[in-house]
C-alpha positions as CSV (number, residue, x, y, z in Angstrom):
1,X,0.0,0.0,0.0
2,X,1.1,3.6,-0.6
3,X,-1.4,6.1,0.9
4,X,-0.3,9.7,1.1
5,X,-2.6,12.5,2.4
6,X,-2.6,16.2,1.7
7,X,-5.0,18.9,2.9
8,X,-8.8,18.3,2.8
9,X,-10.2,19.3,-0.6
10,X,-12.6,22.2,-0.9
11,X,-16.3,21.3,-1.3
12,X,-17.8,22.3,-4.7
13,X,-19.8,25.4,-4.2
14,X,-22.0,24.9,-7.2
15,X,-25.7,24.6,-6.3
16,X,-26.6,22.5,-9.4
17,X,-25.5,18.9,-9.7
18,X,-25.4,16.9,-12.9
19,X,-25.1,13.2,-11.9
20,X,-24.3,10.4,-14.3
21,X,-25.4,6.9,-13.1
22,X,-23.2,3.9,-14.1
23,X,-26.0,1.4,-14.0
24,X,-27.4,-0.1,-17.2
25,X,-24.5,1.4,-19.2
26,X,-25.4,4.9,-18.3
27,X,-29.1,4.7,-18.9
28,X,-29.9,7.3,-16.3
29,X,-28.7,10.9,-15.5
30,X,-30.0,13.2,-12.8
31,X,-30.0,17.0,-12.5
32,X,-30.7,18.4,-9.0
33,X,-31.2,22.0,-8.0
34,X,-33.2,23.8,-5.3
35,X,-35.5,21.0,-4.2
36,X,-36.1,19.7,-7.7
37,X,-34.6,16.6,-9.3
38,X,-35.1,15.6,-13.0
39,X,-34.3,11.9,-13.6
40,X,-33.6,11.4,-17.3
41,X,-33.6,8.0,-19.0
42,X,-33.1,6.9,-22.6
43,X,-36.8,7.5,-23.5
44,X,-38.3,9.0,-20.3
45,X,-37.9,12.0,-18.0
46,X,-39.3,12.3,-14.6
47,X,-39.6,15.3,-12.2
48,X,-39.6,15.1,-8.5
49,X,-39.7,17.8,-5.8
50,X,-38.5,17.4,-2.2
51,X,-37.9,19.2,1.0
52,X,-35.3,18.6,3.7
53,X,-35.5,17.7,7.4
54,X,-32.5,17.4,9.7
55,X,-32.2,13.6,8.9
56,X,-34.3,13.0,5.8
57,X,-35.0,14.0,2.2
58,X,-38.8,14.1,1.9
59,X,-40.3,13.5,-1.4
60,X,-43.4,15.6,-2.2
61,X,-46.7,13.7,-2.1
62,X,-47.2,14.2,-5.9
63,X,-44.1,11.9,-6.4
64,X,-46.4,8.9,-5.7
65,X,-47.8,9.2,-9.2
66,X,-44.4,8.9,-10.8
67,X,-42.6,6.5,-8.5
68,X,-45.0,3.7,-9.4
69,X,-43.7,3.7,-13.0
70,X,-40.0,3.3,-12.0
71,X,-38.4,-0.1,-12.1
72,X,-35.7,-1.0,-9.5
73,X,-32.9,0.6,-11.6
74,X,-34.8,3.8,-11.8
75,X,-35.6,4.0,-8.1
76,X,-31.9,3.1,-7.3
77,X,-30.8,6.0,-9.5
78,X,-33.2,8.4,-7.9
79,X,-32.0,7.3,-4.4
80,X,-28.3,7.6,-5.4
81,X,-28.8,11.1,-6.8
82,X,-30.7,12.5,-3.8
83,X,-28.2,11.0,-1.3
84,X,-25.2,12.4,-3.4
85,X,-26.8,15.9,-3.4
86,X,-27.6,15.8,0.4
87,X,-25.0,13.4,2.0
88,X,-25.8,14.7,5.5
89,X,-29.2,12.9,5.3
90,X,-29.4,9.2,5.7
91,X,-32.9,8.5,4.4
92,X,-35.3,9.4,1.7
93,X,-38.9,9.5,3.0
94,X,-41.4,8.3,0.4
95,X,-45.0,9.6,0.1
96,X,-47.7,7.3,1.6
97,X,-50.0,6.9,-1.5
98,X,-48.0,4.3,-3.3
99,X,-49.2,1.3,-5.3
100,X,-49.2,-1.6,-2.9
101,X,-47.9,-4.2,-5.5
102,X,-45.1,-1.8,-6.5
103,X,-44.2,-1.1,-2.9
104,X,-44.2,-4.8,-2.0
105,X,-41.8,-5.6,-4.9
106,X,-39.4,-2.8,-3.9
107,X,-39.5,-3.9,-0.3
108,X,-38.5,-7.4,-1.4
109,X,-35.7,-6.0,-3.5
110,X,-34.3,-4.2,-0.5
111,X,-34.7,-0.8,-2.0
112,X,-37.5,0.3,0.3
113,X,-37.8,-0.5,4.0
114,X,-40.3,0.3,6.7
115,X,-39.4,2.7,9.5
116,X,-41.3,4.3,12.3
117,X,-41.8,7.3,10.0
118,X,-43.2,5.3,7.1
119,X,-41.6,4.0,3.9
120,X,-38.0,5.1,3.3
121,X,-35.0,4.5,1.0
122,X,-32.1,4.3,3.5
123,X,-28.5,5.0,2.5
124,X,-27.3,2.0,4.6
125,X,-29.4,-0.4,2.5
126,X,-29.0,1.3,-0.9
127,X,-25.2,1.2,-0.8
128,X,-25.2,-2.5,0.0
129,X,-27.2,-3.2,-3.2
130,X,-25.3,-3.8,-6.4
131,X,-27.7,-2.1,-8.8
132,X,-25.9,1.3,-9.1
133,X,-22.3,0.3,-9.1
134,X,-21.4,-3.2,-10.4
135,X,-21.2,-4.0,-14.0
136,X,-23.1,-7.3,-13.5
137,X,-25.5,-6.5,-10.6
138,X,-27.7,-9.5,-11.3
139,X,-24.8,-11.9,-10.4
140,X,-25.4,-14.3,-7.5
141,X,-22.6,-15.3,-5.2
142,X,-20.8,-18.5,-6.4
143,X,-22.3,-21.6,-4.7
144,X,-20.3,-22.6,-1.6
145,X,-17.8,-25.4,-2.2
146,X,-14.4,-25.9,-0.7
147,X,-10.9,-26.7,-1.9
148,X,-7.4,-26.4,-0.4
149,X,-4.3,-24.2,-1.2
150,X,-1.0,-24.8,0.6
151,X,-2.8,-26.8,3.2
152,X,-5.4,-24.1,3.9
153,X,-9.1,-25.0,3.3
154,X,-11.1,-22.2,1.6
155,X,-14.0,-21.6,-0.7
156,X,-13.6,-22.0,-4.4
157,X,-13.3,-18.5,-5.8
158,X,-15.2,-17.1,-8.9
159,X,-12.9,-15.8,-11.7
160,X,-13.4,-12.1,-12.1
161,X,-15.2,-10.7,-15.2
162,X,-13.3,-8.9,-17.8
163,X,-13.2,-5.1,-18.3
164,X,-15.1,-2.8,-16.1
165,X,-16.2,-4.3,-12.7
166,X,-17.3,-1.2,-10.8
167,X,-17.9,2.5,-11.4
168,X,-19.1,5.4,-9.3
169,X,-19.5,9.1,-9.7
170,X,-17.6,11.1,-7.1
171,X,-19.3,14.5,-6.7
172,X,-16.6,16.1,-4.5
173,X,-14.0,15.8,-7.3
174,X,-16.6,15.7,-10.2
175,X,-15.1,12.6,-11.7
176,X,-16.2,9.0,-12.2
177,X,-13.9,6.3,-10.7
178,X,-13.9,2.8,-12.2
179,X,-12.0,-0.4,-11.6
180,X,-11.2,-2.7,-14.5
181,X,-9.6,-6.1,-14.5
182,X,-6.0,-5.8,-15.5
183,X,-5.4,-6.6,-19.1
184,X,-1.9,-7.1,-20.4
185,X,-2.6,-5.7,-23.9
186,X,-4.2,-2.5,-22.6
187,X,-2.4,-2.0,-19.3
188,X,1.2,-3.3,-19.6
189,X,2.6,0.1,-20.6
190,X,1.2,2.1,-17.6
191,X,1.9,-0.7,-15.2
192,X,5.5,-0.9,-16.4
193,X,5.9,2.9,-15.9
194,X,4.4,2.8,-12.4
195,X,6.5,0.0,-11.2
196,X,9.6,1.9,-12.3
197,X,8.6,5.0,-10.5
198,X,11.0,5.4,-7.5
199,X,8.1,6.3,-5.1
200,X,6.3,3.1,-6.1
201,X,9.4,1.0,-6.1
202,X,10.2,1.9,-2.4
203,X,7.1,-0.1,-1.4
204,X,6.7,-2.7,-4.2
205,X,10.4,-3.5,-5.2
206,X,9.2,-4.7,-8.6
207,X,11.1,-2.3,-11.0
208,X,12.4,-4.0,-14.1
209,X,11.6,-4.7,-17.7
210,X,8.3,-4.9,-19.6
211,X,8.8,-8.7,-19.8
212,X,9.1,-9.0,-16.1
213,X,6.0,-6.9,-15.6
214,X,4.1,-8.9,-18.2
215,X,4.9,-12.1,-16.3
216,X,3.9,-10.3,-13.0
217,X,0.4,-9.4,-14.3
218,X,-0.2,-12.8,-15.9
219,X,0.7,-14.5,-12.6
220,X,-1.9,-12.5,-10.8
221,X,-4.5,-13.2,-13.5
222,X,-3.8,-16.9,-13.3
223,X,-4.0,-17.0,-9.5
224,X,-7.5,-17.6,-8.2
225,X,-6.5,-16.0,-4.9
226,X,-5.9,-12.5,-6.5
227,X,-7.8,-10.0,-8.6
228,X,-5.6,-7.4,-10.3
229,X,-7.4,-4.2,-11.1
230,X,-6.5,-0.9,-12.8
231,X,-8.2,2.2,-11.4
232,X,-9.4,5.0,-13.7
233,X,-10.5,8.5,-13.0
234,X,-12.8,9.3,-16.0
235,X,-10.7,7.8,-18.8
236,X,-7.2,8.1,-17.2
237,X,-5.6,5.1,-15.6
238,X,-4.0,6.1,-12.3
239,X,-3.1,3.1,-10.2
240,X,-2.8,-0.6,-9.7
241,X,-5.0,-2.4,-7.1
242,X,-4.3,-6.1,-6.1
243,X,-7.1,-7.7,-4.2
244,X,-6.6,-11.1,-2.4
245,X,-8.6,-13.6,-0.4
246,X,-7.0,-13.5,3.1
247,X,-7.8,-17.2,3.8
248,X,-5.3,-18.3,1.1
249,X,-2.8,-15.4,1.6
250,X,0.2,-15.2,3.9
251,X,-1.8,-12.8,6.1
252,X,-4.4,-15.5,6.8
253,X,-1.8,-17.5,8.7
254,X,-1.5,-14.7,11.3
255,X,-5.1,-14.4,12.5
256,X,-8.4,-16.3,12.4
257,X,-9.3,-15.5,8.8
258,X,-13.0,-16.0,7.8
259,X,-13.8,-17.6,4.5
260,X,-14.6,-14.3,2.7
261,X,-12.2,-11.9,4.4
262,X,-10.5,-9.9,1.7
263,X,-7.3,-7.8,1.5
264,X,-5.7,-5.4,-0.8
265,X,-2.5,-3.7,-2.0
266,X,-2.2,-0.5,-4.0
267,X,0.2,1.5,-6.1
268,X,-0.8,5.0,-7.1
269,X,1.3,5.4,-10.2
270,X,0.3,8.8,-11.5
271,X,1.6,11.8,-9.5
272,X,-1.4,13.9,-10.4
273,X,-3.7,11.5,-8.6
274,X,-1.8,11.2,-5.3
275,X,-3.0,13.1,-2.2
276,X,-6.1,13.3,-0.1
277,X,-8.3,14.8,-2.8
278,X,-8.1,11.5,-4.6
279,X,-7.6,9.2,-1.6
280,X,-11.0,10.2,-0.4
281,X,-12.4,8.9,-3.7
282,X,-10.5,5.7,-4.5
283,X,-10.2,4.3,-0.9
284,X,-13.9,4.1,0.0
285,X,-14.8,3.1,-3.5
286,X,-12.4,0.2,-3.4
287,X,-13.8,-0.9,-0.1
288,X,-17.3,-0.5,-1.5
289,X,-16.4,-2.7,-4.5
290,X,-15.0,-5.5,-2.3
291,X,-18.1,-5.5,0.0
292,X,-20.5,-5.5,-3.0
293,X,-18.6,-8.1,-5.0
294,X,-19.6,-10.8,-2.5
295,X,-22.2,-10.1,0.2
296,X,-20.5,-12.7,2.4
297,X,-17.5,-10.5,2.8
298,X,-17.8,-9.1,6.3
299,X,-14.2,-7.9,6.9
300,X,-11.5,-6.2,4.8
301,X,-8.0,-6.5,6.0
302,X,-4.6,-4.9,5.2
303,X,-1.0,-5.2,6.2
304,X,0.7,-1.7,6.0
305,X,4.3,-1.4,7.1
306,X,4.2,-0.8,10.9
307,X,6.6,2.1,10.5
308,X,4.5,3.9,7.9
309,X,2.8,6.2,10.3
310,X,1.0,8.4,7.7
311,X,-0.5,5.5,5.9
312,X,-1.7,3.9,9.2
313,X,-3.3,7.3,10.3
314,X,-5.1,7.5,6.9
315,X,-6.5,4.0,7.3
316,X,-7.6,4.5,10.9
317,X,-9.4,7.7,9.8
318,X,-11.1,5.7,7.1
319,X,-12.7,3.2,9.5
320,X,-10.0,0.5,9.8
321,X,-9.0,-0.7,13.3
322,X,-5.5,-1.6,14.2
323,X,-5.5,-5.2,15.4
324,X,-1.9,-6.3,16.1
325,X,1.6,-6.4,14.6
326,X,2.4,-9.2,12.2
327,X,6.0,-10.2,11.4
328,X,6.9,-11.3,7.9
329,X,10.4,-12.3,6.8
330,X,10.9,-9.0,5.0
331,X,9.0,-6.6,7.2
332,X,6.8,-6.0,10.3
333,X,3.2,-5.0,9.5
334,X,0.2,-3.8,11.3
335,X,-2.9,-5.9,10.7
336,X,-5.8,-3.5,10.1
337,X,-9.4,-4.5,9.7
338,X,-12.6,-2.8,8.4
339,X,-16.0,-4.3,9.3
340,X,-18.8,-4.4,6.8
341,X,-21.3,-3.1,9.5
342,X,-19.0,-0.2,10.3
343,X,-18.6,0.8,6.7
344,X,-22.3,0.9,5.8
345,X,-23.8,1.9,9.2
346,X,-21.4,4.9,9.5
347,X,-21.6,5.7,5.7
348,X,-17.9,5.6,5.3
349,X,-18.3,5.6,1.5
350,X,-18.7,9.3,1.9
351,X,-15.9,11.2,3.8
352,X,-16.6,13.3,6.8
353,X,-16.0,16.7,5.1
354,X,-18.6,15.8,2.4
355,X,-21.1,14.3,4.8
356,X,-21.0,17.4,7.1
357,X,-22.4,19.8,4.5
358,X,-24.7,19.4,1.5
359,X,-23.4,19.8,-2.0
360,X,-26.5,21.6,-3.3
């Protein structure tokens, strides 16, 4: 890992937000301004009006006429847009006059829940659903069966899909982040450049030739324990992310690893995308992807160098807890852990400085 923080970025002062939604290959876009949201689809446009309470976004009663024609993707897009625009609120209160069959279907999907105050779309639930952010949201978890690697029993892992796996619009930097599965033909050049960057080489110690780096990427693609990703901001690749299943990894030998605990390593290769402005975008998005990719993942772990104080401070501020020191042959690390419940209940997919004030 190589996490470097700068000063907290300044919140965008614009009162109008234009929000692209990744789901359904960009079928939906939203425009929000002064208590009005327009949800625009390929062949349909819908207008909604809302007011704000200290904890909720409250849709106008007239919205009941339009909500009933939205499918699950449309309602998910509406929920994402409103919560992006008003991140200090944790719920969207729906009007009471809704079609009972439509409501029942949305409750079963997890998009709508009952509260003491009526029907709501909650941020905690919405961000655990895959509709808005995964390229294949309909995918079920792989059926549970077991195998063994190096004497450690663990579930059989699903091979990752090709190309884009996750995407999310980040309003506080006005960019879309996405993670793609590493592809030697498309990514070898940037990966080779990054690994030869002195700031990356200090942590990774993988500088060398293109042939060496081609072999490195291929070994990760062939290993069912790992998922090598390339991160993009808009269309610019900026870093390499290597995910692993802790049960089969060296780290799993140093604590009681659960079947679906997942860990990660990172190399931010592009100088322009280092610093807290981008850390607050890629770190929670990467955690979000790992939790969404398999709902059975309850913990994300890491092993930063125990002497890298800045990196450890960044992780602790991002919701990780320091568990204990772990000694490897080449370094001493701090085992850090992020709980699924902490991530979603405390809405850590949105940083504090954004959650503390509305963007519109």
